[in-house]
N, C-alpha and C positions, 0 to 999 in steps of 0.2 A: 359418212353419218346423213350429210344431211339432205343425201337424196334417198335418204330409206323408203319414202314414200313416193312411187315413180310417178306417179302421173302429174303429181302439183308439190312444191315442196309447201314443209309442213311445220319444219322443227322450230319456229317460233313466228310470234305473228307479226315480230317484226320483218323477219326472212321475206314472211308469205308477202309482207307489202312491199318488199324490196328493198331493202336496206343493205346497202351494200358494205362492206367495212374498206374501212381504205390503206391502202400501203403505207408502213409505217417503217418496218425494218424486220428481217428475216425471223429475226429470234420472235418477235412480236407474230410474224403468221405463222411459224410453227405452233406458238402456243393455242392459238386460235384453233388451228386443223387439230392441234390434239385435245380441243374443248377444255383447256387446262387457263381457264378464264382469269381465277384470282391472279394467278402468276403473271398473266396478261395487265391485269389489273395494275400490279407490283410497278412493270415495265413502263404503263407511261406514267404512272405516278411519280416514277424516277426522273421526271422531264421539267416536273415542275408543277405546283399547286391547280386547281383548276381556273382561278384567277390567270393562269400563266398559259396555261396548253394552248395550244392552237386549236382552230376551227376542227381538222381533222382526228388530232388526239382527243378533242371533247367527242367526236362522234365515235371513234372508238374506244373511247371510255364506257358513253352510255350503250353502246349497245354490249359490252362486257356485261354492266350491272342490269342491263335486261336477264342476259343469260344466267345470270347467279341470281333472279329474283330478288334483288337490290332496287327496287321500283324508288323509293325513296332516295336514293343515292341517286338515281338516273333520272329523278325529276328536278333534282338539282341541276344536273349537267344539263339538262333539254333547256332549264332556265335561262342560264348564260347562254346556250348557244345561240337562243332566238335573238340575245344581244347582242350579237354578232356582226357584224355589218356584212362580213363575208356568207354568213352561214346561208346554205339552202334555203329557198321557202319548204324544202318538205320535210324539215324538220317542226317546222307547224306543226305536221301532221303525226310527226311521232312522237311529240310533247303532248300534243290531247290525246293520242291512244294511252300512254303512261297516265296519264291526269284520268282518265277513265277508270283503270287501276283502281284508282288511289280514292276510287268513288267521287270524285270532283267533276260531276258532269257538267254543271253549268261552265265550268271554268274551260273545260275540253272543249264544248261546243263551240264557245267564242275562237279559239285557234283551227278548231275547223274551218269557220268561218271565214278567215283572216287565210287561210290556207285556197278555199274555194274563189276567194278575191281573185288570186293570181293562176287558177286552174279552177275555173270555171267547166268544166265538161268532164271534172273526175268523179263519175259516176258513185264508184266504192266510198269515194271521200263523203259523198251524203248520205248514202247510206249508215258509214259511222256516226254522221253526224244525228242522223234520226235515233241512231242508236241511242243518244245520250238523255234523249226524252224518253225511250221506253224503258229502260233502265233504271231511268229516276222515279218513275212512276211504279217499276217492281220492286224497290228497293224495300217495302217491308213488307212481302208478300209472306207468308208463313211456309215455310218449305215441306214437300210432301213426301222426300225424297233423303237419305242418307247416306253418302258415297266416301269410300274406303279404298284402300290400297288391295288388291289379289296378291298377297305376297309372296305365294309358293308361286307366281308365275315371272313378276317382276325383278329385274336387275337395273344396273343402271345405264343401261342400254335400252335400247328400242324394242317395245313388245307392240304389237295391234293387229287389229281385225281379228279378233275374239268370234267364232261360230260354236256349235253345242254339236256333237259327232254321235248320238247314243247319250252315253255318261263322260265321255270325255270333251275337253275343251281344244279345241284347234286354234292358233297363233301364229302369227311370224315375231321372229327377234332374227337383228343382226347381230346376235352373239351366239357364241359355241364355247360346249361345254369342252374345256380345257381336260378336266378330271372330275372324278366325283364330287368335288365340293368347291372349284372356281370357275367361272362364265369368263371367256377374255373375248374382244369383240373381233370377230370374222372380218367383214370389210363392209363395202357399202351396199352389197348381197342378201337382203333379209333368208333365211334357213323359216322353214315351215313346221312347226312343234304341234307334238300332241300331248296331253296332260290330261292323265287319268284318274280315277277316283284312287289310285295307291301312288299319286303323287311321281311317277315315271315319266320318262322324256324320250321321246322318241320323233327322228326328224325325217322327211322324204325328201333325200336329198335327190334322189332320181330325177326328183322336178326341180330341185332350184338348183341344181349344178348347172342346170340349161335355159331355166326360165328364171325370169325376176315375177315374183308373185305379189301383187298387192292386196287381195284380199280374198275371201274362200267363202263359201257355205256350203250348208250339209241338206240334204232332203232325206227324212229319217223314213216316206213313204217309199220313196225308190229307193234307197240305200246310196245314193250317187252325191259326189260330191262335185261343185260347179269354181273352178279357178279364174281367176284374172290376173291373164300369163304376158309377159314383155320377152319376148326370143331374145338372148345375150348373142349380139356377135360381136368379137374376143379383135380387134384391131393393133397396130403399133402401138399406140395409144392409149389400149387400156381395153375398152370396150363401148359398143352402145347399145343400143335398147330398140327395138322392133316396136311396131305398133299394139297396142293392148288388144289382147282381145280373151273370149273368155274359151275354155274346156272342161269337158264331164271328163268324172273319171268312177265307175263304180267302185264301192268300199272295199273290196276285194280284191280290188286290182293293187299291184305293188310294182310296175313297170311304166317305162315313158309309151310302153306301146301301147296301154289303154285308155289313154287321154282321146277324147274326139271331140271334135273343135262345133260351137257353137255357130250355128249360120242359118241364113233365110237365103231365099230367091232372091239377088241384083244386092249383096249386102257389100256395102263400099266397100274397097280395100285400104282408103287412106285415113280411115275413120277409126279412133280409140273405141274400143268396145270395153267394161270393164265393169266391177263392183258388181257379181250376180246374186241376186236373192229370189229363191223361190217361191212360188205361190202357188195355191188352187193343187193342193198335194201334188207339186212338183211338175204342173200341167203348163206352171205359166212362172215366168223366168223376167223379173225387173232388174234394170242394168241402168250402167249409165255411157252417156256418148257424145261424143262433138262433133256427131252428125250432122252438115251443114243446115238441115232442116227444122233447127234449134232453136232455145230464144237464145241462148249465148252461152261461150264456156261450157261445162259439161251439164247434160240432161238428162233427167231419167225416164226411161222406154219402159216398155213391158211389152212381151210375143208370148203366144202362147203355141203349145205343140198339138199342133189337131191333124187328124191321117200321114202321122209318120213322121211330121216336117215341123219346122218353128214356121209362125205366121210372120208376117211385113211388122213390125215394131210398132207401137203408138207411142206416141209421147204425152207422159203423165197429164200435161196442159198446167196452164198459169196460176192454178192454186197452189201449185208444187214448182214448178219450174223457173228461173229467175235471169236474167239476164248473166249473171255468174256460176261458179261452178255449184251445182247440186250433185253430190255424191253419198254415198255409201248406204243405198236403198237397205233397209229391215222391215220383212213385213211379220208382224206380230200385231197383237191387243185390236186385230178388227180393221188392221191400219197401217200406213208406210211411215216409218222411222229414218228420216232421211238429214244430214248434214249441207246446212247451205252456207255460203259466204253474201247472198244474194239480198237476205233480209236485214233488217235490225239485231242486233242482239249483242251477246258479252263481250264476244272474242272473235276472231276471222271467220272462223266455222260453229254453228251453234246446231242443235239436234233441235227438229222442228218432227211435229206429227200431224199426218194428215187422215184420216178416215176415208176407207172404202167402199165403195156400195156399188158393188160390179165395178163398170166401168168409169165410176163416176169420183171425183175427189172431193174432199171436204177442201174448203180454205186452213192453211197450216198454221200450226199454232207453235211458239214458241215455249218446248220444254221448262225453260231459264233455270236459275239454281237450285241446287247446284249441283243440277246435272250439269249444266252447261255454264260454260266458265270463260275466264280472260284467255285461254289458249285455245288450242282447237278440239271439238270434239266430234270424236264421230263412231259409227258402227253399235248404235244400242242392241243389244242383244239378250233375250230372254234367257235367264241363265239355270235358276229354279225356284218355285214357290216363293210370291213376291220380291223375287232379284233378277236383276241385271247384271249385264257386264258393260266398260264404257272403254275405249280408246281415247287416250288424251294425255295432255303435254301439258296438264295446270301446272302452274307454280306452288300450290299450295297442298298438294299431296305427290306421291310417286320417288320413286327416287334416280331418276334421271330419264332426259329424252321423253318419248312417248312412253307409256303407262298404263295397263290394263288396271282396271278400277272396279269393285262392286257400287252396283246401285242398288240400295233395299229399299221399297215401299213402305213408308212410314204409317204405324198404327198409332194413334194419341191414346195411350193409360186416359182408361175411363178410372176416375175414382172412386171404391165401393165404401171406405170411410175416410174421410179428409176430417182432422183430427187441430185442434187452437195452436198443437206445434209443431205441425207442417207435415206429419207423417202421415204418408199417404198408402194406404195398403192398394198392392199393384192387381193382386186380383184374386176370387175366392177358390181356387184349386192350388194355388199356390201363396201360403201366408206370406209373401215379401213385403216387409215394412221397409221404403226408404224416407229417408230423414233429407231433403234435400237441402244444402246450406245454403245461408245469405252471406254475397261476397259485396263490399258497398268499395267506392273511391272516390280520391281525392279529386278535386274540378283540375280538368285539363291533364289527370294522369289515369293510368291504365294499370302500374302495377297492384302486386296482390298484398296487403300489409302481413304479417305473421300471425296475426289473433286470429283471420280467417282460414288459413291454410290447416290447421287441426281436421274444421270442419269438411275442407275438401279433402281431407286425407280419408277420411271417414265416409267418406261420397265415394270416393273412388276405391275404396277396398269393398263396397257393397257392390257397386257396380261390376266390377271384377267377378264376386262371388253370383253374382246374376249375369250369367254372360248372352241371355237373351234379349236384356234392357240395352237398348241406346238413349243417348243425349243429345238434345239439343240446344245450347244454350245462346241466350239471346240478351247481348248487350244494349243498357243504354245510357242514355246521359241526362242531364236536367238542360232548361230550354237556353239558358245562357248561351253564348255562342253562334254561329253562324251555321245555315245546314249542315253544309259540306264539312266544315269541322265537326260538327257534333254526327254525320255519318259514319266519318272514316275512326272518332274516336272510341264510340260504343261499340263498332267491331275491332279494335282492340283490343279493350278489354274483354269480350267474346273472346278471344283468340286465345288474351294471356292466360285464361281460365279452362280453353280447351290444351293447352301445352302444358299449363301443370297438371290435368289431370292423366293426359299422358305419360309425364314424366311419373305419376304415379303410381301406372304400369297400364290403365285403360286402354285396349286396342283403338287406333286412332280409326279404323274402319266404324266404330261404335260413337262415335262423337265425329257433329256438326258444328258450326258456330254461324252467327250471325251476326250484324249489327243493325239493330232496329232505332236509332237515331232517339230523337227525345218521347221520355216520357212525362207523366204531368199525376204522378200518384200524390195522397194529400197525406195517407196513413197510411201503415204498414205493422203487423203486429212484430213484437220484438224489438222496435224502435224506440229508443228511449231520450228524453229528453233532461236538460240542465242549464240549472246558472250558473254562468261563471262570472268570476268574482274576481279573477287573474289567470295571466296567463305569463310563464316566465320560461326559461332554462334548466332551473332548479327543481326539482322533484323531492325539495328536502324542505320546503316551508309552509307547510300543513300547521305548523305550530302559528305561527307571524300572523298567517290570515287569520285563526280560529280567533287570535287576539283584537284584528280588526272587526268581527262581527259578533264580540263581547261572548264568541262559543256558544252563541245560539242555534246553529244550525252545523251538521254534522259535515266535515268536505271530505270531499272522493278526489285524489288526483289521477287523470286519466293524461295519455299520450296525445301532442298532436302535432304531426309532423316535426320538427326539430324540438318543439317546446311540450311545456305539461301546462295544461287547465287545471286550477282548481274551483273544482265544481260545487254546488250545494243543489241538493234533491235530484230524484231520480225518478222523472214520471212519466208516460205511457203517453201523455198528448202535449202538446206546446202550449195550450192557452193553459192549464197550472202553471207551468215555467215561467210564464211572463207574468202572471200575477205575483207570483214568489219575489222575481226580477223587481216588479215596480215596489214592493214593501224593504226589499234590502234597499234599495235605492234612496227612497226614503227616511230609512231609518238611519242608513249608516253613512249616508252621502258615497257612496260607490259606484263608480261606473260599472257597469255591468253590463251582460247580454246574454242570449239565449243560444246554445248549442244542442249538438243533436250527437248520439254515440248508438253504436253496435260494438256487443261481443268488447265493451271497454275502452274502444276507441273514439275519441271526436271528430266529428266530420263537421267541415266547414257548412257554411248557408243551411243550416238547419230546415227552413223552408224548402228547401231544395234538395238535400242531399240523398232522400229515400230513393231519388230517382239515379241518380249514380250507380248504377247494379247492374246485378247479370242474374235473369233468373232459369231455370230448365225447366225444359218439359221431357218429361220421357215418354220412351214407345218400346213398346212391344213387336220384335221384328219379326216373328213368326206367325202374327197372328192373323187371325181370321178379317 
């Protein structure tokens, strides 16, 4: 499984960085090989708690937490690991990676620095440390895309390297259909699948029984495929793989004899030639290679078909290639999409874009979240109008391993009418009114109160009814707390709302979320202010409080955490509430204070409460 992508190991960020499992016992090794990480966690914890486990077991436990996307638990384990005298300095680097996932960029940077003090020549670690600054600067950018699962393709196994073949989608997977309902894991060698508009499956087994295929591309002009293939050489220990080569095949072909080798005069025999991508109506081929004249690792090259032969390849140059692996080229949108581990980014391999003008390439630009993630992101391929597909092992989506995801270019809804009650008319042709709910949170909390769930359920029902609308959920905090805490908390608030919408039936492919950190609004429609004259655990004491104020004001009882607030007034601004508070304090000698509420629930720190919330941005997926 972990050799699914044959040129480089991609299964997780930590495997690609070189984290090796330490031997513990046969049962544990078996569970890891079977990817039963939760059970492996149980085996480790049977030996003790985090405070008592050995360094070896802590490293194994941290690995399992990462593989199950339990990054908070992994953070606790690695914070313990780096305090152990016998712990490897490598654990500082892994701890820094986990802190990046948690949005703690400054802390991550400090641990990269500690690691680099002992390993000053680790260029990759320097790039990851630079990523901390980039991610900090990118954290509040408005997303231009929404990402969701390609559910018809994805399974708990690996799916990767999509290409379009007229109306069909071609991809690789290491699963095999057992019967009409169930897929099973085949082995480490991927099959090549065709997914057509009728949702049927077929495989090119005459290729994958002989070769390990790591990518493919189709040219609609010449009607031919190009495959990245490695010959499988069986031996007593199983099999080995020959160097990667590119082979062409006409679409009408259905046998191994129809494959022809991509070659040029003087092509080195000991180099990997992989990841083909057609350009210029099939007369130019981009590919990746580790030829000795490159910048390092795998570089991107291109060759032109002239006078019946392929020309000597040209390196795409320093605007594209780095000292590390530059992979998965895709030609689209007048430029080159590709993945690299040699530039700052979110994860191990991020997707970048370079505009092409003849033989010139512009400086590459990171496509940022949500296209890029803290995993590996590869092969951004145009699918349909305003849609792409991408292969990724990101933890926040997918069914397991690498999956294929939709990427939809967003078009923000321009309100035709915006009413005071937040009703937005989506467009003039289809008068669909959306009322976006308001959801507020307590200090340091991200769970959703029941009072807000009714509005959220109504919103979900409307989204389900209008399937061309997607939503981006933006989480915010007030200005208390550190920058790192606010970044994480705002993301958790947005995620909790996204999870609730999914639970209500909104497809995950139409939902994105992002934590935006601190908000500093001072007013909001629908937000109410009150004077609190008492807070107790009992909600049956209104009569007693009425006697305290000589029945001069009406009292409303509202919940607040595990208490009840006895409130006077219902004001749309805090200044009116403050004036009444002064009068009550002077007349009745009562210590009172101001609170705020929304939908009948009190919220602490009224001057900041409106900023502890989520906002909703609506998009038309298929708009121009």
